[in-house]
VOGU-3710 file (C-alpha; in Angstrom, 3 decimals, decimal comma):
1> mkrlfvfift> 0,036/-0,008/-0,200  2,990/2,557/0,952  4,460/1,641/-2,301  1,082/2,474/-4,194  0,807/5,497/-2,389  4,273/6,667/-3,438  3,356/5,917/-7,210  0,345/8,091/-7,203  1,728/11,015/-5,831  4,795/10,694/-8,071
11> lgcfylncaa> 2,523/10,258/-10,982  0,701/13,721/-10,131  3,923/15,532/-9,728  5,209/14,576/-12,941  2,045/15,333/-14,693  1,996/18,836/-13,124  5,736/19,260/-14,006  5,365/18,622/-17,416  2,638/21,167/-17,481  4,734/23,737/-15,745
21> saqtpandtr> 7,747/23,385/-17,821  6,079/25,056/-20,817  7,799/28,570/-20,528  5,883/31,648/-20,163  5,907/34,039/-23,346  9,239/35,742/-23,809  7,806/39,031/-23,048  5,321/38,348/-19,848  7,483/36,636/-17,344  5,943/36,810/-13,713
31> llrfpatndt> 6,718/36,133/-10,273  9,441/38,366/-10,273  10,239/39,183/-6,445  12,068/41,528/-4,199  13,361/44,119/-6,577  16,220/46,478/-6,190  17,967/49,270/-8,207  20,884/51,511/-8,654  19,188/53,310/-11,345  21,108/51,488/-14,051
41> ditfsyagql> 20,143/47,740/-13,316  17,454/46,146/-11,591  18,216/43,022/-9,429  15,328/40,773/-8,328  14,525/37,139/-7,396  13,398/34,636/-9,411  12,573/30,807/-8,768  14,609/31,397/-5,896  17,901/32,809/-7,394  18,955/36,275/-8,314
51> ytvgvkggva> 18,932/37,955/-11,887  19,648/41,553/-12,884  18,445/43,542/-16,033  18,612/47,043/-17,211  16,383/49,705/-16,002  14,580/49,442/-19,638  14,098/45,853/-19,224  15,094/43,068/-21,634  16,321/39,358/-20,961  17,694/39,096/-17,355
61> rrltsgpgya> 20,868/37,341/-16,296  21,453/35,196/-13,371  23,508/36,168/-10,791  23,512/33,178/-8,420  23,229/29,421/-8,612  23,621/28,327/-5,152  21,829/25,720/-2,847  18,289/26,875/-1,371  17,283/30,553/-1,932  18,781/34,087/-2,764
71> ifprysadgk> 16,205/36,789/-1,983  16,513/40,621/-0,701  19,039/42,133/-3,198  20,319/45,685/-1,737  22,362/48,068/-3,927  25,451/49,854/-1,748  25,075/53,627/-1,819  27,547/54,034/-4,665  25,546/51,106/-6,668  28,830/48,945/-7,204
81> qlaftaqydg> 28,175/46,051/-4,326  25,122/43,931/-3,924  24,004/42,565/-0,535  21,482/39,794/-0,097  20,311/37,237/2,049  21,015/33,401/0,706  21,591/29,861/2,248  25,172/28,872/0,236  25,849/27,101/3,563  22,689/25,762/5,112
91> ntevyvmpan> 21,660/28,764/7,340  19,941/31,786/6,164  22,741/34,423/6,087  24,014/37,704/4,777  26,469/37,684/1,965  27,809/40,434/-0,364  28,992/40,348/-4,062  30,042/42,900/-6,999  26,946/44,362/-8,577  27,782/42,951/-11,913
101> ggapkrltys> 28,156/39,403/-10,454  31,085/37,344/-8,686  31,965/35,095/-5,834  29,663/35,766/-2,510  31,263/36,465/0,642  29,485/35,708/3,889  29,235/38,212/6,480  26,932/36,662/9,386  27,101/33,346/11,173  24,026/32,827/13,318
111> atlgrddlad> 22,274/30,105/14,853  19,685/28,124/13,206  15,960/28,804/13,638  13,163/26,173/13,778  11,084/28,776/11,706  13,149/29,834/8,914  11,298/29,846/5,648  9,967/32,236/3,073  6,431/30,838/3,325  6,458/31,412/7,173
121> rmgpdnivmt> 4,261/34,323/8,456  7,200/35,578/10,243  9,547/35,360/6,985  13,072/34,034/7,028  15,837/35,051/9,367  18,702/37,746/8,433  16,698/39,641/5,925  19,158/42,230/4,497  17,144/45,875/4,629  19,512/48,785/3,551
131> wrntadeity> 22,835/50,050/3,282  24,002/53,160/5,191  24,638/56,320/2,853  28,222/57,143/4,076  29,964/53,913/5,274  30,225/50,368/3,635  27,856/48,915/6,566  24,581/46,487/5,866  21,650/46,580/8,150  19,851/43,372/8,168
141> rsrwrswdpf> 16,739/42,116/10,516  17,701/38,950/12,632  15,360/36,690/14,922  17,850/34,706/16,538  18,233/36,560/19,721  14,506/36,134/20,878  12,690/32,854/21,743  9,577/34,958/20,304  9,251/34,724/16,731  7,310/38,219/16,767
151> ighlmsvnld> 10,481/40,112/17,463  13,163/40,934/15,290  16,367/43,085/16,007  17,846/45,483/13,557  21,352/44,565/13,218  24,417/46,245/11,438  27,515/44,442/10,022  30,512/45,767/7,837  32,190/44,384/4,928  34,929/42,880/7,035
161> gnlpvqlpvp> 32,576/40,598/8,578  33,081/42,028/12,172  30,602/40,986/14,946  27,273/42,617/14,374  25,823/45,691/16,219  22,509/46,075/17,259  20,826/49,334/16,217  19,752/51,352/19,465  16,260/50,167/19,195  14,708/47,353/20,955
171> rggfvtyspd> 12,876/45,869/18,098  12,348/46,630/14,395  11,073/45,489/10,951  11,884/47,296/7,652  14,149/50,047/8,150  16,093/53,071/5,749  18,667/55,779/6,793  18,217/59,435/6,194  20,833/60,841/3,504  23,189/61,783/6,267
181> dtkiaynrvf> 22,871/58,573/8,304  21,687/60,598/11,380  18,236/59,153/11,401  16,402/56,149/10,494  12,653/55,437/9,713  11,432/52,108/10,745  8,709/49,809/11,303  8,591/48,432/15,184  6,588/45,428/14,099  7,048/43,368/11,008
191> refrtwknyr> 4,170/41,702/9,356  4,784/42,154/5,641  4,891/38,321/5,304  1,362/37,834/6,621  -1,693/37,341/4,686  -4,077/39,348/6,772  -5,759/41,931/4,468  -6,665/45,369/5,873  -5,870/44,494/9,066  -6,518/47,282/11,868
201> ggmaddiwiy> -5,412/45,602/15,231  -2,548/46,216/17,620  0,369/44,452/15,176  -0,643/47,045/12,443  2,567/48,720/11,307  3,302/52,580/11,708  6,338/54,407/10,550  8,429/55,905/13,318  11,604/58,099/12,601  14,177/57,653/15,163
211> dlktgaleni> 17,025/60,194/15,932  20,290/58,310/16,478  22,025/61,243/18,347  19,210/62,228/20,673  17,038/59,262/20,898  13,933/61,539/19,758  10,976/59,354/18,454  8,228/60,876/16,165  5,269/58,417/14,489  4,690/59,898/11,013
221> tnnpaqdlfp> 1,929/57,829/9,712  -0,214/57,364/12,991  -2,862/55,557/10,902  -4,995/52,424/12,135  -4,032/50,693/8,666  -1,032/49,191/7,834  2,202/51,486/6,722  5,100/49,824/6,108  8,531/49,540/3,867  9,863/53,162/4,637
231> mwapnnriyf> 12,414/54,245/2,031  14,385/57,601/2,619  15,254/59,151/-0,780  17,984/61,800/-1,458  15,131/64,229/-1,937  14,714/63,852/2,061  11,171/62,424/1,319  10,145/59,257/2,637  8,442/56,908/0,421  6,261/53,932/1,840
241> vsertgranl> 3,376/51,528/1,330  0,182/51,777/3,051  -3,203/50,092/2,997  -5,197/52,716/4,014  -7,047/52,885/0,512  -8,101/49,259/0,664  -5,310/47,937/-1,473  -1,757/48,508/-0,836  -0,714/51,898/-2,598  2,680/53,737/-2,553
251> fvydpakkqt> 2,642/57,077/-0,527  5,052/59,796/0,322  5,916/61,693/3,444  7,454/65,073/3,231  9,253/65,568/6,690  9,492/69,332/6,491  6,263/69,954/5,520  4,371/66,959/7,674  2,267/66,123/4,699  1,479/62,859/2,871
261> rqltdytdyd> 0,041/62,225/-0,412  -0,591/58,912/-2,538  1,444/58,040/-5,649  -0,397/55,214/-6,995  -4,082/54,051/-7,083  -4,077/50,307/-7,673  -7,399/48,578/-7,096  -6,728/45,216/-8,364  -3,321/43,705/-6,742  -1,077/45,336/-3,882
271> vkfpsigkks> 2,104/46,991/-4,112  4,986/44,761/-2,694  8,440/44,861/-1,581  9,709/48,227/-2,951  13,192/49,271/-2,862  14,760/52,795/-3,713  17,569/54,123/-5,645  18,511/57,738/-5,832  16,406/58,530/-8,759  13,649/55,957/-8,966
281> lvyehagqiw> 12,213/53,082/-6,716  11,045/49,636/-8,108  8,190/47,439/-6,830  6,360/44,227/-7,162  2,791/44,448/-8,639  0,618/41,574/-10,094  4,026/39,710/-10,428  5,694/42,102/-12,418  8,326/44,552/-11,543  7,262/48,398/-11,807
291> rlnlateksa> 9,588/51,385/-11,911  8,613/54,976/-10,368  10,631/57,807/-11,286  11,072/59,905/-8,308  11,116/63,272/-10,483  7,766/62,664/-12,262  6,360/60,040/-9,998  5,068/58,278/-12,970  5,169/54,412/-12,734  5,569/52,050/-15,564
301> pvdisiredl> 6,096/48,138/-15,992  9,490/46,854/-16,815  9,347/44,507/-19,735  11,679/41,451/-18,358  12,066/37,929/-19,747  13,755/35,183/-18,097  15,565/32,742/-20,729  17,216/29,790/-18,816  16,908/25,915/-18,704  14,835/26,244/-15,520
311> asarpvlakv> 15,966/23,115/-14,243  13,591/23,043/-11,353  10,621/23,041/-13,923  12,017/19,792/-15,691  9,508/16,556/-15,337  10,743/14,747/-12,326  9,818/12,121/-9,947  9,199/12,876/-6,417  7,444/12,195/-3,293  4,785/14,699/-2,655
321> kpssvrpspd> 2,447/14,822/0,617  -1,298/14,479/-0,320  -3,239/17,193/1,174  -6,270/14,761/1,754  -6,847/10,818/1,695  -10,376/9,432/2,186  -11,756/5,953/1,222  -14,307/4,621/-0,799  -17,528/3,408/1,037  -16,686/-0,408/0,714
331> gkrvvvtahg> -12,846/0,782/1,455  -11,691/-0,759/-2,175  -10,278/2,559/-3,313  -9,285/6,073/-2,043  -9,591/9,343/-3,300  -6,337/11,624/-2,827  -5,814/15,286/-3,651  -2,279/15,878/-4,079  -0,657/19,016/-6,068  -4,006/20,472/-6,771
341> dvftaplkdg> -5,449/17,314/-8,687  -7,722/14,681/-7,488  -6,753/10,942/-7,876  -8,411/7,705/-6,919  -6,195/4,652/-6,141  -7,326/0,995/-5,713  -6,386/-0,780/-2,584  -4,566/-3,610/-4,269  -5,444/-4,026/-8,250  -6,281/-1,584/-10,973
351> pvrnltqtpa> -5,182/1,595/-12,215  -4,703/4,932/-10,781  -7,007/7,447/-12,042  -6,268/11,405/-12,312  -9,940/12,549/-12,544  -9,288/16,319/-12,885  -6,018/16,766/-14,866  -6,104/20,534/-14,596  -2,458/22,109/-13,942  -4,254/25,759/-14,201
361> aherdaswsp> -6,658/24,975/-11,480  -6,242/23,721/-7,884  -8,493/21,008/-6,528  -8,858/20,191/-3,121  -11,136/18,499/-0,282  -12,266/15,606/-2,439  -14,703/13,204/-0,865  -16,561/9,891/-1,697  -20,616/9,897/-1,750  -21,725/7,164/0,534
371> dgkhiaylsd> -23,579/5,204/-2,662  -20,068/5,227/-3,916  -20,845/6,743/-7,314  -19,626/10,364/-7,358  -16,586/12,486/-5,990  -17,221/16,009/-4,491  -14,583/18,584/-4,378  -13,731/21,971/-4,574  -12,032/23,879/-7,531  -10,965/27,348/-8,248
381> atgefelyir> -11,185/26,833/-12,196  -13,653/29,741/-12,412  -11,280/32,066/-10,478  -13,201/31,368/-7,127  -13,359/27,982/-5,474  -16,766/26,387/-6,314  -18,434/22,977/-5,324  -18,140/19,934/-8,299  -19,052/16,533/-8,023  -18,139/13,924/-10,889
391> pqdgsgepvq> -18,250/10,121/-11,520  -15,813/8,308/-9,537  -14,557/6,163/-12,553  -13,524/9,198/-14,506  -16,188/8,248/-17,127  -18,131/11,699/-17,272  -17,610/15,418/-17,031  -17,554/17,169/-13,834  -20,787/19,035/-12,693  -20,549/22,536/-11,128
401> lttgattyya> -22,881/22,756/-8,089  -22,441/26,463/-6,984  -21,872/29,385/-8,707  -20,764/33,336/-7,947  -18,743/32,461/-4,968  -17,710/35,446/-2,906  -15,671/33,757/-0,388  -13,417/30,597/0,429  -15,524/27,388/0,628  -14,166/24,586/2,708
411> lprwspdskk> -14,713/21,088/4,117  -17,826/19,913/2,005  -19,570/16,646/3,511  -21,943/14,552/1,877  -25,333/13,635/3,681  -25,551/9,608/4,164  -28,367/9,455/1,188  -25,778/11,203/-1,170  -28,446/13,804/-2,107  -27,139/16,597/-0,405
421> llwtdreqrl> -23,507/18,436/0,379  -22,790/20,397/3,548  -20,159/22,940/3,539  -18,830/26,045/5,456  -17,130/29,086/4,197  -15,179/32,430/5,316  -18,583/34,242/5,563  -18,908/32,008/8,712  -21,941/30,085/6,981  -23,115/26,397/7,227
431> rtidietkti> -25,100/25,596/3,900  -26,492/22,422/2,251  -26,984/22,186/-1,756  -29,258/19,556/-2,922  -27,279/17,559/-5,876  -30,125/17,411/-8,067  -31,846/20,803/-7,770  -28,890/22,657/-6,682  -31,037/24,451/-4,166  -29,038/26,083/-1,468
441> tlvahnpdyv> -30,385/25,996/2,438  -28,870/28,175/5,013  -28,212/25,942/8,175  -26,726/28,669/10,058  -24,774/31,741/10,295  -22,293/32,611/13,045  -21,319/36,288/13,309  -18,490/35,466/15,750  -16,417/32,381/14,287  -16,118/30,197/11,285
451> irqyawspds> -18,091/26,839/11,712  -15,686/24,262/11,430  -17,350/21,055/13,450  -20,423/19,643/11,739  -21,805/16,280/11,160  -24,824/14,523/9,593  -27,553/12,087/11,337  -27,588/8,579/9,563  -30,892/9,305/8,068  -29,911/12,686/6,804
461> aliawthqtr> -32,679/14,520/8,588  -30,255/16,250/11,285  -27,138/18,293/11,402  -25,267/19,184/14,511  -22,567/21,473/14,657  -20,336/23,151/17,032  -21,347/27,131/17,547  -18,905/29,217/19,377  -19,809/32,720/20,606  -17,351/35,638/21,577
471> galsrikifn> -17,352/35,992/25,091  -19,100/32,470/25,938  -18,519/28,818/25,744  -19,107/26,848/22,596  -22,493/24,677/22,778  -23,881/22,026/20,235  -26,688/22,864/17,949  -29,040/20,664/15,769  -30,870/21,714/12,767  -34,006/19,797/11,374
481> tadgsttdat> -33,854/19,811/7,485  -37,720/18,904/7,298  -38,934/22,043/9,125  -35,658/24,020/9,097  -35,722/24,585/13,028  -32,847/24,953/15,307  -32,454/22,902/18,821  -29,689/23,813/21,434  -28,644/20,480/22,451  -26,443/21,633/25,185
491> dgwyaanspa> -26,350/24,826/27,308  -23,746/27,331/27,890  -22,846/26,178/31,442  -19,923/23,770/29,937  -17,743/23,973/26,533  -19,037/21,557/24,262  -17,651/20,447/20,665  -16,865/17,673/18,235  -20,741/16,333/17,580  -21,164/13,234/16,168
501> fsddgqwllf> -24,442/10,929/15,813  -24,545/7,219/16,965  -25,276/4,693/14,192  -28,392/4,004/14,995  -29,259/7,823/15,018  -30,750/7,801/18,587  -27,737/9,523/20,599  -25,941/12,770/19,916  -22,197/12,179/21,249  -19,957/14,852/21,762
511> asarnfnpvy> -16,981/16,133/23,902  -17,349/18,488/26,753  -14,989/19,866/29,664  -16,904/19,406/32,669  -14,992/17,114/34,859  -13,499/19,214/37,667  -10,805/17,586/39,714  -8,146/20,340/40,862  -4,908/19,278/41,170  -2,645/21,278/44,005
521> sdtewnhayk> 0,748/22,696/43,622  3,387/21,157/46,110  4,914/24,978/46,390  1,882/27,488/45,816  -1,357/27,421/47,086  -2,600/27,361/43,617  -4,756/24,408/42,149  -5,351/23,616/38,053  -8,009/21,620/36,602  -6,799/18,991/34,123
531> nmeriymial> -8,124/16,449/31,710  -11,506/18,025/32,106  -12,855/16,842/28,652  -14,856/13,786/28,505  -17,256/12,087/26,006  -21,185/12,631/26,540  -23,983/11,560/25,067  -27,578/12,753/24,603  -30,719/10,770/23,782  -32,562/12,411/20,936
541> sketksplap> -35,888/10,909/22,023  -37,689/10,716/25,429  -38,268/7,285/24,559  -34,668/5,900/24,238  -33,749/3,631/27,093  -30,429/4,594/28,745  -27,304/2,336/28,040  -26,194/2,996/31,466  -29,200/2,044/33,586  -28,466/0,170/36,940
551> rsdevglsgt> -27,967/-3,601/36,439  -28,429/-6,117/39,128  -27,511/-9,802/39,408  -30,658/-11,627/41,443  -30,895/-15,145/42,810  -33,794/-17,088/41,592  -35,706/-19,401/43,228  -36,040/-23,017/41,639  -39,841/-23,591/40,982  -40,941/-20,478/41,157
561> gdspvgsknt> -40,650/-19,449/37,571  -37,830/-16,822/38,406  -34,589/-16,358/36,503  -32,176/-19,058/36,966  -29,226/-18,054/39,755  -26,647/-15,455/38,603  -28,846/-14,341/35,449  -29,679/-10,499/34,879  -33,163/-9,489/35,748  -34,474/-7,668/32,676
571> adtampsdaa> -36,524/-5,304/34,561  -33,167/-4,044/36,046  -31,737/-3,064/32,747  -34,445/-0,741/31,422  -34,453/2,969/32,107  -35,025/4,009/35,733  -38,520/5,462/34,797  -39,373/1,969/33,269  -38,541/0,063/36,353  -41,197/-2,178/37,892
581> tpstdkssap> -42,844/-0,833/41,040  -42,639/-2,998/44,107  -45,357/-4,848/44,725  -47,351/-4,685/48,168  -47,910/-8,602/47,857  -45,619/-10,067/50,389  -45,627/-13,307/48,265  -44,401/-11,658/45,401  -41,760/-9,516/47,071  -38,169/-10,653/46,907
591> pkphgrvara> -36,580/-12,002/49,652  -34,761/-10,139/52,129  -30,788/-10,156/51,238  -28,680/-12,195/53,455  -25,132/-11,746/54,464  -23,215/-8,577/53,951  -25,408/-5,983/51,817  -23,863/-5,044/48,337  -22,209/-1,482/48,340  -23,564/1,403/46,308
601> tksappppns> -21,802/2,259/43,103  -20,358/5,514/42,067  -21,462/5,544/38,459  -25,114/5,086/38,490  -27,115/7,593/36,305  -29,116/10,517/37,389  -32,737/9,884/38,942  -35,439/9,492/36,345  -36,595/12,982/36,537  -33,453/14,137/35,366
611> iptvsprass> -32,980/12,014/32,210  -31,447/14,420/29,415  -33,047/14,321/26,009  -33,301/16,455/22,983  -36,055/16,506/20,439  -34,723/18,002/17,499  -36,949/16,075/14,992  -40,445/17,655/14,055  -42,412/14,500/15,172  -41,442/14,834/18,433
621> rspsnprttp> -42,349/18,422/19,482  -45,747/20,038/20,081  -46,557/23,692/18,589  -46,348/24,948/22,300  -42,783/24,007/23,015  -40,903/23,554/19,790  -37,708/23,061/21,697  -36,381/20,868/24,455  -32,999/21,817/26,107  -31,384/19,360/28,493
631> tsawsatass> -30,163/20,258/31,658  -27,484/17,544/31,664  -25,812/15,018/29,876  -24,843/11,332/30,525  -21,004/10,639/30,454  -20,336/7,730/27,903  -17,140/7,071/29,897  -17,177/4,004/32,086  -17,553/6,489/35,265  -18,168/9,808/36,093
641> tnaapaapsw> -16,879/11,746/38,988  -19,978/13,985/39,041  -22,545/10,974/38,989  -24,730/10,395/42,210  -24,109/7,449/43,953  -26,997/4,866/43,893  -29,198/3,815/46,567  -27,959/0,717/48,587  -29,915/-2,443/48,265  -31,368/-2,111/52,018
651> ataagkdsap> -32,936/1,446/50,802  -35,031/0,077/48,293  -35,883/-3,607/49,148  -39,375/-4,134/50,478  -39,770/-4,740/54,255  -42,485/-5,990/56,542  -45,230/-3,763/55,427  -45,774/-2,664/51,799  -45,497/1,136/52,571  -42,981/2,728/50,480
661> rkkhapsspp> -39,368/3,661/52,444  -38,561/7,339/52,982  -36,524/9,077/50,493  -33,324/9,393/52,513  -31,726/6,216/53,897  -30,535/6,123/57,449  -26,992/6,873/57,994  -25,749/3,252/58,376  -27,400/-0,019/57,233  -29,448/-2,097/59,509
671> ti> -28,089/-4,831/61,443  -28,664/-8,215/59,543
//
């Protein structure tokens, strides 16, 4: 089976790389990143390596070919040297080389970080930020001194590779020097690698000017939006990127007039990772490199093409990690999503099928219908993720179920009758769609959180989900597909999650943190509650008998028709409310027990008047009481520390007379 999976994924990777090996048109190379300019040339990163081209564009020439990636090139003040971040020796370090190319020289030696990746939200370590204008020193951001990955330090190193010196600020992100190097403009927080859009929280960047001589600090943006990538130009103006207009655009700040102006007005894609020279600045936009003339403040794209062998795009056989693996209903095949395609693979015999074969689209979250006929999945073939189904054997075309998506869809789940799909989205809705009619029904909308946990009942009539509320504990809710009603299955006293229906549909199981066993400290008078979560169950009908009702082995009397010795009395296995009432006839009363009285157990269920039930089905409710919310739940574990102790046998056995015993038993059993 393991070798089979390797074959599936290597086949998928081979197929996708074949499609990717086709070169983009010569004048339309995209994904050009982290540009820098000396007003004569532009250096940028493409496919993890550095390339250079003239400011008028053309065919780019490769500068690096080392292992790992080379990123964030920055020209020296005279434009003759190029500092950058690379991984020649394993670690991510700062290097310098001649601007036209040459052997790189390593300048920094730092510890390896656990989180040091270009795709990480913190970004890589030791990112080159800028050069000083009056000295051959390079300033970079380092994260290896702090255990907190949110904190970066601004360090400076010269071309001799001396010990780095920290700038006199406690932390920092992107930074730039004033023309005379007496001041810096910098971000105190760094969020440039995050994918949050239009963020307005406490981690939003501002741009601050710090006087290296006096220590004076000034906030020059003071805006709730993201303001980052400061660039101090020779004209003494500070250029930067801001999200205050929705899309990230270029702005300029005049320190003398203390005025800010907008320079670009993009509405489609953001301005990313700009860098400045003496006469112009360059930046990313829509995968291309654009150049803005500082004198005219006009921008234009730079026509750049890459003509290389691009060995990384050649077809290869490689092991890749699947994004999802789910079995067919009979377990004879599995449906796999890997590298954006949907595959099915046999357990033992038969072909591996690539059902989608769409290198230009991304498919994910595939699942098999319970009747085994169809595969459901999400695809962005239209530009947005929509819901599709297709025959599982690859014999037919896909059917698009949803249209006009305005948000991110996720986690489609088939109903057990294979007639509907249930899915969630980033608008925090839970919805179903009828496969035949394509009718969409809103199950729930949560204004506070995305709904991530949900389940179908075996008869496809009920949907249970975890409902989280801001400032309160999560609870389980149930939706009835027949009448559209919603029932609270749990109250808000205890956190509940992970709902699931029993196979017979009579019970709703869920996890809940309601087990309170404090553990006290040996050194301080503090306590903590650990392992609070257990599995609990709620009956979906009042007629459902408890699986935890008390049982008792009773002695049968020969010749009286009673149960054989040692058998279980069937009346004792019923619900407490269904147990037979003790007879007043002495002849039918059980004999008094002899010997030691059995001790009460600690795991008996609650009394009959507190049996937890919830009735989400329409047939179980009256119009006057559409909902039934239980006040407690039985634990499905072997024992519960909160369960009430059962009454001892002497407190319930019939005595001399037929009058019922008092509710409270004596403090000690009678002597026998």
